[in-house]
N, C-alpha and C positions, 0 to 999 in steps of 0.2 A: 731793463727788467731785473737784472741781477741785483741792483741796488735796492729794489723794492723787496725782493725775496730774501736777501741777506743784507741787512742794513749796515753791517760793518764792512761790506764790500768783499768779504772772503767767502766764497762758496764752500759749503760743507755738506757732507753726506747726510740725507735725511734718516738713514737707517742706523748708522753708527757714530755720526758726528765728526768723522775724520775730515781733515782739510787737505790731505794729500790726494789730489784729484788731477785727472787729465781731461782736457776738453777734446772730444772726438768730433771734429768739424763736419765730417761727411754725414754723420748720423745725428748731429745736433744734440748730443747727450754728454753728460759727464761720466767718467769712469772712476770708481773708488777702488783703492788698493786694499781695503779692509777685507777680512775673511768672513763674508756673508754671501748668500745666494743672489741677491739683487745688487750687483756691482755697478750696473749702468742705470742712470736716472736722468730725467730731464728737468727743466725748470718748473714744469707743471706738477711734479710729484708732491702730494700733500695738499693740493688745492682742489676746488670743485671742478676744475678743468682737466684733471688727471687722466680720466678715461676717454676723453674726447679726441677723435681723430682730427678735429678742426684746430688749426694753429691759433695761438694767442693773437697774432696779427689780425685775425678776423673776429675773434671773440671780443676783444677789448673795445673796439669801436662800437660794436653792437650793444655791449653792456652799458657804455657811456650814453648812447642814444636812448636806451630803455630807461635809464635813470632820469635823464632830462625830460623824457616824455611823462614819466610818472610825476615828476616835480611840477610840470606844467599842468597836468590834470588836477593836482591837489590845489593849485592856486585858483582854479575856476570857481 
């Protein structure tokens, strides 16, 4: 998922653009060392899934299934 979010493969802060980050494995978030109020952020920040408590591991298969169903209905 990191390569989809950041195509160059280097995660950066969505608030300040800094690349000096630390991965906090227990919380599954990145921590930015920039001087701003939202120093911790996840992979979902800036997406439609940002405020959802449901993880991407559950959202993405459902979204793929919904797209396939919609495509199937259009072909009828």
